[in-house]
PyMOL CGO cylinders between C-alpha atoms (Angstrom):
from pymol import cmd
from pymol.cgo import CYLINDER

trace = [
    CYLINDER, -57.56, -58.02, -64.38, -55.02, -57.45, -67.01, 0.3, 1, 1, 1, 1, 1, 1,
    CYLINDER, -55.02, -57.45, -67.01, -55.00, -54.31, -66.86, 0.3, 1, 1, 1, 1, 1, 1,
    CYLINDER, -55.00, -54.31, -66.86, -54.08, -53.60, -62.89, 0.3, 1, 1, 1, 1, 1, 1,
    CYLINDER, -54.08, -53.60, -62.89, -50.34, -54.59, -63.34, 0.3, 1, 1, 1, 1, 1, 1,
    CYLINDER, -50.34, -54.59, -63.34, -49.92, -51.55, -65.89, 0.3, 1, 1, 1, 1, 1, 1,
    CYLINDER, -49.92, -51.55, -65.89, -51.74, -49.17, -63.61, 0.3, 1, 1, 1, 1, 1, 1,
    CYLINDER, -51.74, -49.17, -63.61, -49.70, -50.44, -60.71, 0.3, 1, 1, 1, 1, 1, 1,
    CYLINDER, -49.70, -50.44, -60.71, -46.32, -50.28, -62.70, 0.3, 1, 1, 1, 1, 1, 1,
    CYLINDER, -46.32, -50.28, -62.70, -47.39, -46.71, -63.97, 0.3, 1, 1, 1, 1, 1, 1,
    CYLINDER, -47.39, -46.71, -63.97, -48.47, -45.04, -60.29, 0.3, 1, 1, 1, 1, 1, 1,
    CYLINDER, -48.47, -45.04, -60.29, -44.96, -46.63, -59.18, 0.3, 1, 1, 1, 1, 1, 1,
    CYLINDER, -44.96, -46.63, -59.18, -43.41, -44.53, -62.34, 0.3, 1, 1, 1, 1, 1, 1,
    CYLINDER, -43.41, -44.53, -62.34, -45.26, -41.69, -61.24, 0.3, 1, 1, 1, 1, 1, 1,
    CYLINDER, -45.26, -41.69, -61.24, -44.61, -41.62, -57.65, 0.3, 1, 1, 1, 1, 1, 1,
    CYLINDER, -44.61, -41.62, -57.65, -41.12, -39.24, -57.10, 0.3, 1, 1, 1, 1, 1, 1,
    CYLINDER, -41.12, -39.24, -57.10, -40.74, -40.17, -53.21, 0.3, 1, 1, 1, 1, 1, 1,
    CYLINDER, -40.74, -40.17, -53.21, -40.89, -36.56, -52.36, 0.3, 1, 1, 1, 1, 1, 1,
    CYLINDER, -40.89, -36.56, -52.36, -42.44, -36.85, -48.55, 0.3, 1, 1, 1, 1, 1, 1,
    CYLINDER, -42.44, -36.85, -48.55, -39.83, -40.19, -48.23, 0.3, 1, 1, 1, 1, 1, 1,
    CYLINDER, -39.83, -40.19, -48.23, -37.17, -37.99, -49.01, 0.3, 1, 1, 1, 1, 1, 1,
    CYLINDER, -37.17, -37.99, -49.01, -38.57, -34.88, -46.85, 0.3, 1, 1, 1, 1, 1, 1,
    CYLINDER, -38.57, -34.88, -46.85, -39.02, -37.39, -43.84, 0.3, 1, 1, 1, 1, 1, 1,
    CYLINDER, -39.02, -37.39, -43.84, -35.13, -38.53, -44.47, 0.3, 1, 1, 1, 1, 1, 1,
    CYLINDER, -35.13, -38.53, -44.47, -33.69, -35.22, -44.80, 0.3, 1, 1, 1, 1, 1, 1,
    CYLINDER, -33.69, -35.22, -44.80, -35.39, -34.08, -41.43, 0.3, 1, 1, 1, 1, 1, 1,
    CYLINDER, -35.39, -34.08, -41.43, -34.58, -37.67, -39.71, 0.3, 1, 1, 1, 1, 1, 1,
    CYLINDER, -34.58, -37.67, -39.71, -30.59, -36.79, -40.95, 0.3, 1, 1, 1, 1, 1, 1,
    CYLINDER, -30.59, -36.79, -40.95, -30.54, -33.25, -39.57, 0.3, 1, 1, 1, 1, 1, 1,
    CYLINDER, -30.54, -33.25, -39.57, -32.02, -34.02, -36.12, 0.3, 1, 1, 1, 1, 1, 1,
    CYLINDER, -32.02, -34.02, -36.12, -29.72, -36.83, -35.76, 0.3, 1, 1, 1, 1, 1, 1,
    CYLINDER, -29.72, -36.83, -35.76, -26.95, -34.16, -37.02, 0.3, 1, 1, 1, 1, 1, 1,
    CYLINDER, -26.95, -34.16, -37.02, -28.16, -31.83, -33.91, 0.3, 1, 1, 1, 1, 1, 1,
    CYLINDER, -28.16, -31.83, -33.91, -28.44, -34.28, -31.62, 0.3, 1, 1, 1, 1, 1, 1,
    CYLINDER, -28.44, -34.28, -31.62, -24.70, -35.50, -32.20, 0.3, 1, 1, 1, 1, 1, 1,
    CYLINDER, -24.70, -35.50, -32.20, -23.49, -32.03, -31.81, 0.3, 1, 1, 1, 1, 1, 1,
    CYLINDER, -23.49, -32.03, -31.81, -25.34, -31.84, -28.50, 0.3, 1, 1, 1, 1, 1, 1,
    CYLINDER, -25.34, -31.84, -28.50, -23.83, -34.80, -27.38, 0.3, 1, 1, 1, 1, 1, 1,
    CYLINDER, -23.83, -34.80, -27.38, -20.03, -33.69, -28.00, 0.3, 1, 1, 1, 1, 1, 1,
    CYLINDER, -20.03, -33.69, -28.00, -20.45, -29.81, -27.61, 0.3, 1, 1, 1, 1, 1, 1,
    CYLINDER, -20.45, -29.81, -27.61, -22.99, -29.61, -25.39, 0.3, 1, 1, 1, 1, 1, 1,
    CYLINDER, -22.99, -29.61, -25.39, -21.91, -28.69, -21.24, 0.3, 1, 1, 1, 1, 1, 1,
    CYLINDER, -21.91, -28.69, -21.24, -23.70, -30.45, -18.27, 0.3, 1, 1, 1, 1, 1, 1,
    CYLINDER, -23.70, -30.45, -18.27, -22.81, -28.70, -14.90, 0.3, 1, 1, 1, 1, 1, 1,
    CYLINDER, -22.81, -28.70, -14.90, -21.96, -31.31, -12.10, 0.3, 1, 1, 1, 1, 1, 1,
    CYLINDER, -21.96, -31.31, -12.10, -22.62, -29.66, -8.63, 0.3, 1, 1, 1, 1, 1, 1,
    CYLINDER, -22.62, -29.66, -8.63, -21.62, -30.77, -5.46, 0.3, 1, 1, 1, 1, 1, 1,
    CYLINDER, -21.62, -30.77, -5.46, -24.37, -30.47, -2.81, 0.3, 1, 1, 1, 1, 1, 1,
    CYLINDER, -24.37, -30.47, -2.81, -24.43, -29.59, 0.96, 0.3, 1, 1, 1, 1, 1, 1,
    CYLINDER, -24.43, -29.59, 0.96, -27.23, -28.74, 3.19, 0.3, 1, 1, 1, 1, 1, 1,
    CYLINDER, -27.23, -28.74, 3.19, -25.42, -27.88, 6.24, 0.3, 1, 1, 1, 1, 1, 1,
    CYLINDER, -25.42, -27.88, 6.24, -24.41, -24.51, 6.20, 0.3, 1, 1, 1, 1, 1, 1,
    CYLINDER, -24.41, -24.51, 6.20, -24.73, -21.68, 8.60, 0.3, 1, 1, 1, 1, 1, 1,
    CYLINDER, -24.73, -21.68, 8.60, -24.55, -18.11, 8.49, 0.3, 1, 1, 1, 1, 1, 1,
    CYLINDER, -24.55, -18.11, 8.49, -21.17, -16.39, 9.69, 0.3, 1, 1, 1, 1, 1, 1,
    CYLINDER, -21.17, -16.39, 9.69, -21.38, -12.99, 11.78, 0.3, 1, 1, 1, 1, 1, 1,
    CYLINDER, -21.38, -12.99, 11.78, -19.90, -11.48, 8.80, 0.3, 1, 1, 1, 1, 1, 1,
    CYLINDER, -19.90, -11.48, 8.80, -22.94, -12.52, 6.52, 0.3, 1, 1, 1, 1, 1, 1,
    CYLINDER, -22.94, -12.52, 6.52, -21.01, -15.18, 4.52, 0.3, 1, 1, 1, 1, 1, 1,
    CYLINDER, -21.01, -15.18, 4.52, -21.81, -18.74, 4.54, 0.3, 1, 1, 1, 1, 1, 1,
    CYLINDER, -21.81, -18.74, 4.54, -19.93, -21.22, 6.14, 0.3, 1, 1, 1, 1, 1, 1,
    CYLINDER, -19.93, -21.22, 6.14, -20.90, -24.77, 4.32, 0.3, 1, 1, 1, 1, 1, 1,
    CYLINDER, -20.90, -24.77, 4.32, -20.16, -28.49, 5.47, 0.3, 1, 1, 1, 1, 1, 1,
    CYLINDER, -20.16, -28.49, 5.47, -19.25, -30.67, 2.68, 0.3, 1, 1, 1, 1, 1, 1,
    CYLINDER, -19.25, -30.67, 2.68, -17.88, -34.11, 2.36, 0.3, 1, 1, 1, 1, 1, 1,
    CYLINDER, -17.88, -34.11, 2.36, -14.14, -35.05, 1.69, 0.3, 1, 1, 1, 1, 1, 1,
    CYLINDER, -14.14, -35.05, 1.69, -14.25, -35.83, -1.83, 0.3, 1, 1, 1, 1, 1, 1,
    CYLINDER, -14.25, -35.83, -1.83, -16.44, -32.89, -2.56, 0.3, 1, 1, 1, 1, 1, 1,
    CYLINDER, -16.44, -32.89, -2.56, -14.06, -30.23, -0.68, 0.3, 1, 1, 1, 1, 1, 1,
    CYLINDER, -14.06, -30.23, -0.68, -11.68, -31.84, -3.12, 0.3, 1, 1, 1, 1, 1, 1,
    CYLINDER, -11.68, -31.84, -3.12, -13.29, -30.45, -5.92, 0.3, 1, 1, 1, 1, 1, 1,
    CYLINDER, -13.29, -30.45, -5.92, -13.89, -26.98, -4.80, 0.3, 1, 1, 1, 1, 1, 1,
    CYLINDER, -13.89, -26.98, -4.80, -12.02, -24.05, -5.39, 0.3, 1, 1, 1, 1, 1, 1,
    CYLINDER, -12.02, -24.05, -5.39, -12.42, -20.25, -4.94, 0.3, 1, 1, 1, 1, 1, 1,
    CYLINDER, -12.42, -20.25, -4.94, -14.19, -18.56, -7.82, 0.3, 1, 1, 1, 1, 1, 1,
    CYLINDER, -14.19, -18.56, -7.82, -16.48, -21.14, -8.27, 0.3, 1, 1, 1, 1, 1, 1,
    CYLINDER, -16.48, -21.14, -8.27, -20.35, -20.12, -8.57, 0.3, 1, 1, 1, 1, 1, 1,
    CYLINDER, -20.35, -20.12, -8.57, -23.00, -21.81, -6.48, 0.3, 1, 1, 1, 1, 1, 1,
    CYLINDER, -23.00, -21.81, -6.48, -26.47, -21.69, -6.18, 0.3, 1, 1, 1, 1, 1, 1,
    CYLINDER, -26.47, -21.69, -6.18, -28.38, -21.29, -2.48, 0.3, 1, 1, 1, 1, 1, 1,
    CYLINDER, -28.38, -21.29, -2.48, -31.62, -22.19, -1.92, 0.3, 1, 1, 1, 1, 1, 1,
    CYLINDER, -31.62, -22.19, -1.92, -33.38, -21.07, 0.69, 0.3, 1, 1, 1, 1, 1, 1,
    CYLINDER, -33.38, -21.07, 0.69, -36.31, -22.75, 2.50, 0.3, 1, 1, 1, 1, 1, 1,
    CYLINDER, -36.31, -22.75, 2.50, -38.28, -19.52, 4.23, 0.3, 1, 1, 1, 1, 1, 1,
    CYLINDER, -38.28, -19.52, 4.23, -40.88, -21.75, 5.76, 0.3, 1, 1, 1, 1, 1, 1,
    CYLINDER, -40.88, -21.75, 5.76, -44.35, -21.61, 5.52, 0.3, 1, 1, 1, 1, 1, 1,
    CYLINDER, -44.35, -21.61, 5.52, -46.20, -20.91, 2.44, 0.3, 1, 1, 1, 1, 1, 1,
    CYLINDER, -46.20, -20.91, 2.44, -43.49, -19.02, 0.97, 0.3, 1, 1, 1, 1, 1, 1,
    CYLINDER, -43.49, -19.02, 0.97, -41.71, -19.78, -2.33, 0.3, 1, 1, 1, 1, 1, 1,
    CYLINDER, -41.71, -19.78, -2.33, -38.65, -20.90, -2.22, 0.3, 1, 1, 1, 1, 1, 1,
    CYLINDER, -38.65, -20.90, -2.22, -35.33, -18.21, -2.56, 0.3, 1, 1, 1, 1, 1, 1,
    CYLINDER, -35.33, -18.21, -2.56, -32.71, -18.84, -5.01, 0.3, 1, 1, 1, 1, 1, 1,
    CYLINDER, -32.71, -18.84, -5.01, -29.46, -16.73, -4.52, 0.3, 1, 1, 1, 1, 1, 1,
    CYLINDER, -29.46, -16.73, -4.52, -26.08, -16.81, -6.67, 0.3, 1, 1, 1, 1, 1, 1,
    CYLINDER, -26.08, -16.81, -6.67, -22.99, -17.03, -4.20, 0.3, 1, 1, 1, 1, 1, 1,
    CYLINDER, -22.99, -17.03, -4.20, -19.46, -17.75, -5.11, 0.3, 1, 1, 1, 1, 1, 1,
    CYLINDER, -19.46, -17.75, -5.11, -16.85, -19.64, -3.40, 0.3, 1, 1, 1, 1, 1, 1,
    CYLINDER, -16.85, -19.64, -3.40, -14.44, -17.66, -1.58, 0.3, 1, 1, 1, 1, 1, 1,
    CYLINDER, -14.44, -17.66, -1.58, -12.63, -19.93, 0.37, 0.3, 1, 1, 1, 1, 1, 1,
    CYLINDER, -12.63, -19.93, 0.37, -11.66, -23.52, 1.24, 0.3, 1, 1, 1, 1, 1, 1,
    CYLINDER, -11.66, -23.52, 1.24, -10.15, -25.23, 4.17, 0.3, 1, 1, 1, 1, 1, 1,
    CYLINDER, -10.15, -25.23, 4.17, -8.00, -27.32, 2.12, 0.3, 1, 1, 1, 1, 1, 1,
    CYLINDER, -8.00, -27.32, 2.12, -6.81, -24.09, -0.08, 0.3, 1, 1, 1, 1, 1, 1,
    CYLINDER, -6.81, -24.09, -0.08, -6.43, -21.56, 2.31, 0.3, 1, 1, 1, 1, 1, 1,
    CYLINDER, -6.43, -21.56, 2.31, -4.47, -20.91, 5.32, 0.3, 1, 1, 1, 1, 1, 1,
    CYLINDER, -4.47, -20.91, 5.32, -8.12, -19.26, 6.81, 0.3, 1, 1, 1, 1, 1, 1,
    CYLINDER, -8.12, -19.26, 6.81, -9.28, -20.52, 9.98, 0.3, 1, 1, 1, 1, 1, 1,
    CYLINDER, -9.28, -20.52, 9.98, -11.91, -22.49, 8.36, 0.3, 1, 1, 1, 1, 1, 1,
    CYLINDER, -11.91, -22.49, 8.36, -12.53, -26.14, 9.80, 0.3, 1, 1, 1, 1, 1, 1,
    CYLINDER, -12.53, -26.14, 9.80, -11.69, -29.08, 7.78, 0.3, 1, 1, 1, 1, 1, 1,
    CYLINDER, -11.69, -29.08, 7.78, -14.19, -29.99, 5.19, 0.3, 1, 1, 1, 1, 1, 1,
    CYLINDER, -14.19, -29.99, 5.19, -15.87, -26.55, 5.43, 0.3, 1, 1, 1, 1, 1, 1,
    CYLINDER, -15.87, -26.55, 5.43, -15.85, -23.68, 2.38, 0.3, 1, 1, 1, 1, 1, 1,
    CYLINDER, -15.85, -23.68, 2.38, -17.11, -20.14, 2.94, 0.3, 1, 1, 1, 1, 1, 1,
    CYLINDER, -17.11, -20.14, 2.94, -19.00, -18.43, 0.40, 0.3, 1, 1, 1, 1, 1, 1,
    CYLINDER, -19.00, -18.43, 0.40, -20.13, -14.93, -0.27, 0.3, 1, 1, 1, 1, 1, 1,
    CYLINDER, -20.13, -14.93, -0.27, -24.15, -14.26, -1.44, 0.3, 1, 1, 1, 1, 1, 1,
    CYLINDER, -24.15, -14.26, -1.44, -24.82, -11.75, -3.72, 0.3, 1, 1, 1, 1, 1, 1,
    CYLINDER, -24.82, -11.75, -3.72, -27.86, -9.83, -4.09, 0.3, 1, 1, 1, 1, 1, 1,
    CYLINDER, -27.86, -9.83, -4.09, -29.67, -10.59, -0.69, 0.3, 1, 1, 1, 1, 1, 1,
    CYLINDER, -29.67, -10.59, -0.69, -28.19, -11.38, 2.87, 0.3, 1, 1, 1, 1, 1, 1,
    CYLINDER, -28.19, -11.38, 2.87, -29.44, -14.15, 4.70, 0.3, 1, 1, 1, 1, 1, 1,
    CYLINDER, -29.44, -14.15, 4.70, -30.22, -14.74, 8.70, 0.3, 1, 1, 1, 1, 1, 1,
    CYLINDER, -30.22, -14.74, 8.70, -29.05, -17.46, 11.22, 0.3, 1, 1, 1, 1, 1, 1,
    CYLINDER, -29.05, -17.46, 11.22, -31.27, -20.19, 11.81, 0.3, 1, 1, 1, 1, 1, 1,
    CYLINDER, -31.27, -20.19, 11.81, -32.36, -20.39, 7.86, 0.3, 1, 1, 1, 1, 1, 1,
    CYLINDER, -32.36, -20.39, 7.86, -32.02, -23.42, 6.11, 0.3, 1, 1, 1, 1, 1, 1,
    CYLINDER, -32.02, -23.42, 6.11, -31.74, -24.76, 2.65, 0.3, 1, 1, 1, 1, 1, 1,
    CYLINDER, -31.74, -24.76, 2.65, -29.65, -26.46, -0.22, 0.3, 1, 1, 1, 1, 1, 1,
    CYLINDER, -29.65, -26.46, -0.22, -26.04, -25.19, -1.53, 0.3, 1, 1, 1, 1, 1, 1,
    CYLINDER, -26.04, -25.19, -1.53, -24.96, -26.56, -4.94, 0.3, 1, 1, 1, 1, 1, 1,
    CYLINDER, -24.96, -26.56, -4.94, -21.73, -25.29, -6.08, 0.3, 1, 1, 1, 1, 1, 1,
    CYLINDER, -21.73, -25.29, -6.08, -20.67, -26.09, -9.86, 0.3, 1, 1, 1, 1, 1, 1,
    CYLINDER, -20.67, -26.09, -9.86, -17.45, -27.78, -9.91, 0.3, 1, 1, 1, 1, 1, 1,
    CYLINDER, -17.45, -27.78, -9.91, -16.91, -28.92, -13.32, 0.3, 1, 1, 1, 1, 1, 1,
    CYLINDER, -16.91, -28.92, -13.32, -19.06, -28.66, -16.71, 0.3, 1, 1, 1, 1, 1, 1,
    CYLINDER, -19.06, -28.66, -16.71, -18.62, -31.92, -18.96, 0.3, 1, 1, 1, 1, 1, 1,
    CYLINDER, -18.62, -31.92, -18.96, -19.98, -33.03, -22.16, 0.3, 1, 1, 1, 1, 1, 1,
    CYLINDER, -19.98, -33.03, -22.16, -22.63, -35.50, -22.57, 0.3, 1, 1, 1, 1, 1, 1,
    CYLINDER, -22.63, -35.50, -22.57, -20.36, -37.44, -24.66, 0.3, 1, 1, 1, 1, 1, 1,
    CYLINDER, -20.36, -37.44, -24.66, -17.68, -37.52, -22.00, 0.3, 1, 1, 1, 1, 1, 1,
    CYLINDER, -17.68, -37.52, -22.00, -20.03, -38.65, -19.22, 0.3, 1, 1, 1, 1, 1, 1,
    CYLINDER, -20.03, -38.65, -19.22, -21.58, -41.38, -21.26, 0.3, 1, 1, 1, 1, 1, 1,
    CYLINDER, -21.58, -41.38, -21.26, -18.34, -42.89, -21.75, 0.3, 1, 1, 1, 1, 1, 1,
    CYLINDER, -18.34, -42.89, -21.75, -17.31, -42.60, -18.08, 0.3, 1, 1, 1, 1, 1, 1,
    CYLINDER, -17.31, -42.60, -18.08, -20.47, -44.63, -17.45, 0.3, 1, 1, 1, 1, 1, 1,
    CYLINDER, -20.47, -44.63, -17.45, -19.61, -47.38, -20.04, 0.3, 1, 1, 1, 1, 1, 1,
    CYLINDER, -19.61, -47.38, -20.04, -16.22, -47.62, -18.69, 0.3, 1, 1, 1, 1, 1, 1,
    CYLINDER, -16.22, -47.62, -18.69, -17.61, -48.04, -14.73, 0.3, 1, 1, 1, 1, 1, 1,
    CYLINDER, -17.61, -48.04, -14.73, -19.90, -50.57, -16.21, 0.3, 1, 1, 1, 1, 1, 1,
    CYLINDER, -19.90, -50.57, -16.21, -17.12, -52.39, -17.92, 0.3, 1, 1, 1, 1, 1, 1,
    CYLINDER, -17.12, -52.39, -17.92, -14.95, -52.43, -15.13, 0.3, 1, 1, 1, 1, 1, 1,
    CYLINDER, -14.95, -52.43, -15.13, -17.46, -53.54, -12.54, 0.3, 1, 1, 1, 1, 1, 1,
]
cmd.load_cgo(trace, "trace")
């Protein structure tokens, strides 16, 4: 039994700990990448509406809430998901905001925005969803806002 202790000491002296070092380095690299994404990453914030209709000139007239209209600006990009009905797959189109009721002198009704759809024409009576990218934020700023909101409530 007296030989067991020196063998244990000898085994510990010969163990260089390479596996532990590699694991630690991988963990540090992953943590650094996650931190970079948290600060430098961009997440789009959308305003969404399911109330839209096709105007005679082919543009979309979309109704948004008052808060959403305040965040819309001409030139913002949008995604229009059209539900064709039946077994057909949902069609996703790209659009651009060209006019917002609160920012133009056009004849738009209050709470509406006009979008021009690129690449395809829509027909009256189609339904779907319009999502306008109103802002892009870092995950860090979203996290700080959530913490601030939680603390103030």
